[in-house]
C-alpha positions, 0 to 999 in steps of 0.5 A: 500500500505504501509503495502505491502511495509513493507512486501516486504522489508524484503523478498527482503533483505532475497533474496539478502542475500541468493544470496550473500551467494550462490556466496561465496559458489560457490567459495568453490566448487571443479571444474572439473579438466580441462584446462579451470578451471586451466588456469590463474595466481595462486599466491603461498600462502603455501607450506607444508609437509603433515602427513604420508599417507595424499594424500589429504592434509586435515590433519594438515601439519607436516612442514610449508615449506613456512615460510622458504622461502625468502620474495621475493619467497613468492609471486611467481606465476604460469601462465597456458595458454591454447593452441590455435589450434595445439600448446601445453599448456604453463606455466610461472613462475612469480615473484610477487611484491617483487623481489629477487636480479636481478629479475624484479617485476611482470614479467613472464618467459616461463618455459614449457608445461603442461597437465591435466587429468580429474583424476587430474593428472597434468604434467608440462614439461620442458627441457625434464623433466616431473614433475608429480603432483596431483591436490588435490583441484581446486576451482574458487579461490584456487588450491592445488597440491601435488607431485605425489610421496611422500617420504617413511618413517617409518610412511608412505608416506609423500607428499609435497603440494603447495597451490595457490590463483587465481590472475586472 
């Protein structure tokens, strides 16, 4: 009986370790670009200019825009809320733990509405203005979007990216 327990214990530990690694791997899997996968609170963690013609934002950025932000803007958030029945999806701008002058920490302000397509096109609307973005990466914990149109320069088109981590 003791020999059997000695053989089973390493096997059980290997199974538990494999399950733990699967959980970590599932956080890195690119999800479908759907409303259900986008809803939630996303804290901004990076903003950068990509390399020319790097529409996926996978190459080393040419300029880190995030370091230029005031500390009170570095933990800003976006909250995507899915519509109930016939209403439109709404999004909110959130102020993080560190608030700028005349702001309230951990508060949200409704900005407008949003839609997402399976192709990854994300549109945010406010005051009759449409802000088109492309979702480059969407996992259970990470979101990276870029402006739909970039800036044409002599070396090619350069896009700006914003990266978020899921807060809830």
